[in-house]
N, C-alpha and C positions, 0 to 999 in steps of 0.2 A: 503494500499499500504506499502511495506517495505521501511523503512527509508534507504537511501543509507549509506554505511559505510563510516565513516571518515577516510581520507587517511593521513598518517603520513610519513615524510621524505622529501628528496630533491633531485633535479638533476636526476630524472628518477629512483632513488633507493627508491621507495615508497611502503608503506605497509598499510594494513587494518587489524585491530584486528578481529580475529575470536572468538566471544563471547562464553564463556562457555567451551572452549577447555580444555580437560584433567582434569576436576573437578571430583573427586571421593568421595565415601562414607568415610568421614574422621574418622568414628568410626572403620572401617575395614582397610583402607589404608591411614593412617595419614602421613603428612609431617611435619617437622620442618622447617629447613632451606633447600630450594631446591637450591642445590649448583652448580651442573654442569650437562650438558646434552651432549649426542653424538648420531649419527645415526649409527646403525649397518648395516651389509651387506644385511640384510633382509629388510631394509628400515624402521626399527623401531626406536622410540625415546626413549633413555634409560636416566633415570633420577637418579641422586645420591642425597639422602637426609641423613641428620644425625638423622633420626628416626629409632631406631633399631627394630621396628616392621616390617620395610620393607625398608632397606637401598637403595634398587634398585626398581624402578618402570619402567616397560617397556610398552610404549604406541605404537599403530600404529599411522599413521599420521592423522587419524581422531579423535584421542584422547581417544580411547578405551584401557582399560588395557589389556594387553596380558600376562604379568608374573610379578612376584615380587619375590625377594629374598634378603638375607643379614640381619643378626641380630647382627653382631659383630663389627660394625664400629660406635661408639658413636660420633667420631669426623670426620666422612666422609666429605671430603672437595673436593678433586681433582679427576676427572674421566677422564682417557685417554684410548682410544681404540687403540690397537696395532694389526696389521695384520702380521702373520707369516705363509707364505705358504697360505694355504687355511683356516687357523684357525684364530679366533679373540680372543683377550685377553683383559682384563681390568687392569689398574693400578689405585689403589685407595689409596689416601693419608689420613691419619687419624691423625688430629692435637691433639687429646686427647691420643692416644695410642703411638704417636710419632714414627710411623712406615709407611711403604709403602708396599702394598700388590699387587702381581700379582694374577689374578684370571682367570679361565676359563670364557667362556661366560655365563655359568649357575651358577657361583659363587664359585667354588671350589678354595681354596687358594693354589697356587703351588709355591709361592716365598714370603718370607718376608724380607724386608730390614730394619734393625735396625738403631738407630743414629750412625753416623760415628765416633765412638770413636778413630779409628786408626788415624785420622787427627790430633789429639791433640788440636782440636779447641773447643771441648765440653767437659765440666766437668761432665755433667750428661745428661740423655736422654731427660729430660724436656726442655732442650735448643734447641732441634731440633723439629721443628714444621712445617712439610713439607706440602706444599699447592698444589703442582702440579708436574706433570712429563711430559716428552716427550721422544719419542724413535727415535734414529737416524737411518739412513739407514743401518748402520752395526750392528744394534741391541744394541748399547749403550743405556744406560737408563740415562737421566738427571732429577735430582730431585731439585726442587726450594724449599729452606727452608724459605719460604716467611713470616712466623710469628715467626721465630727463629732468628738465627744469620745471616740470608740473604745470605748464600753461596749457590752456585750451585754445586751440587756433580754429578760427571760423574762416572757411573759404567759400566762394561761390561754386556753383556746379561745374565750372571749367577749370577750378583749381587756383583761382586768384584770391590771395589773402584779403580778407575784409576787416578782420578784428581779432583781438586776443584778450583773454582774461585769466584769472586765477594766479598761478605761479606759487613757488614754494614760499611760505611765510608763516607768521604766527596768528593772523587774524582769522576769523571765521570764513571770510571770503577766499582765503589762500587754501592751497591743496598739498597734500603729502601722500604720495603713491596714488596718484589720480588714475587708477588702473582701468576704470571702465566708464563708459558713458552711453546714454540712450535718450531718446525722446519719449516723454511720457504724455499720453493723450487721455489718461483716465478720467481727469477732471474737466475735460473739454479743451480748453486752449492748450497748445502744446508747451511744455517746459522741458528743461534738461535735467536728468538725474545723473550725477557724477559721483564716482566712488572716491572716498578719502580713506584708504585701507588702513594706513597707520593709526588713524584716529577712530576706527571702527564705526564708520557712518556712511551714509549717502548724503549728498547735499543737492538741493533743488535750486536751480538757477532759472532765470528767465532766458529766453532765446538770445537776448543781447548781453547776457553775463552778469546779471544782478542776483545776488544771493537772496533766496526767498524762504528757504526752510532747511534745517538739519534734522535728518532722521537717524537718531542714535541707535546703534546696535552693539551694546557693550558686550565685549568678549568675542565679537565676530569680525575677523579681519576679511572683509568681503571682497569679492572680485566684481565682475561687471554686473549691473542690474539687467535683468531680463524680465520683460513684461509680457504676460499672456492673459488676455481677458482683463479681469479686475485685479489679478494677483500680480505681485512682484517677487521674482525668484532670484536667488544668488547662491553661487558656490562661496563657501567660507574657506579660505585658504589654510588658515590656522586659528587657533583659539587657545587661551584667551588673548594672546598677542602674537606678534610675528616671531618671537623668539622660541616658540614651542613647536617642534617639528611633528609631523604626522598626526595633527590634531584637528583636521578639517571636518566639515559637515555641510549640509545644504540647508538653507533658511528660506522661508516663504512668508510673504507679508500680504495682508488683505488691502482692499482699495483705500483704506485709511492709513495704510503703512504701519499697522500693528502686526507684529509677528504672530502667526497662527500656528506654525508647524515647523519642526525641524527634523530632517532625515539624518539620523546618526548623531544628532544634537540633543541637548537637554530640552525639556518641556519649557516653552515660553511662559515666564511668569511676570506679571505687572503688579506693582505695589504703588498704590496712590498715583496710578496712571504712569508710572516709570518702569520701563523694562529692566528687569534684573539681569546681571551678567550671564551670558550663555557660554556653554563649552560642548566639546565633543563628549558624548556619552557612550556611543557604540562605535567601535573602530571599524566602520564600514569603509572608510577613505584614509588616504594619507593626506594628500594636498589637492583637494577639488579646485579646479581652475575656472570651470564654466559649467553652465547648465543649458540645456535645450529642451523646450516643452513642446511636444507634438500636438497634432490636432485631436488626439485622444487624451490629452493631459497626461501623458506618460512623461517622465523626466529622464534625460540622458545626461550623464556626468563625465566630463573630461577632466583628467588629472595631470598635474605638473609634478615633476620629480617624484614619481611614484612607482618606479620600477618598469617603466615603459609599458604599463598596462593599457589595454584598449578601453574604450568608454564603457560605462555601466549603464544599464537600462533599469529604471524602476517604473513598474506598472501602477497606475492609479487603482486602488481598491476601495 
């Protein structure tokens, strides 16, 4: 008799791991760090890895390999899917090449954004270490320099720099490890959610870079924010701070940005409206780096520095 799957999570946002999902022949399709994942319009799960034998692995939802491409991104880190009309494009950030690339769905590079020398903020390209992008409703491209000087760069759709904000510093409007960025439409007008991983929070900015809100997530060194429906999901790289290895989990917030569930993490507890520190409770993961939520609300988890493991799938139950 098959042993029932163990269920993880809280408050009705619960999941069971699908054992063996996505594991491939590592001699043919290896991975190093599995950095980020998205779902395309065909329903496929697209993984970005910094393994130049195949920077992109494309799975179906059953975990079967459907395609692979990419050999030029040794620092492949951020993967964002953009839809323009009926077409899909990818934005890939490369932390080793210090550039951002826009590609077609099958991997042809059609735009390259170099380090923003014109700002006067950077003396050399090596100071620009982009980790993530997002695309606004008007086509503007926002780039988070999450491993560099911590600025957020705003470009038009053609790659011309328009503005910048953030940067490393001690005020609330400054950033430290601005690892991820996304456009949040859940309250109507679009805003930007930006990771401040060292400070265990997300920060909400207006589209022109004004700080609006801080979403504190004590104990959770979060990666990029991922929105699906009314919920906000994030991989937590480490807990309770960045000095603790192999301590990650996945966190889920509701439309009011209250934590409702943690996969592999402690149950979220609020006292007098304040979230209490969270931590890894079950060692499901070492260093979760991103999550992808498919159209059935299943969660896929990509990991960094975790023994070159393929992504994990957790089915909503």
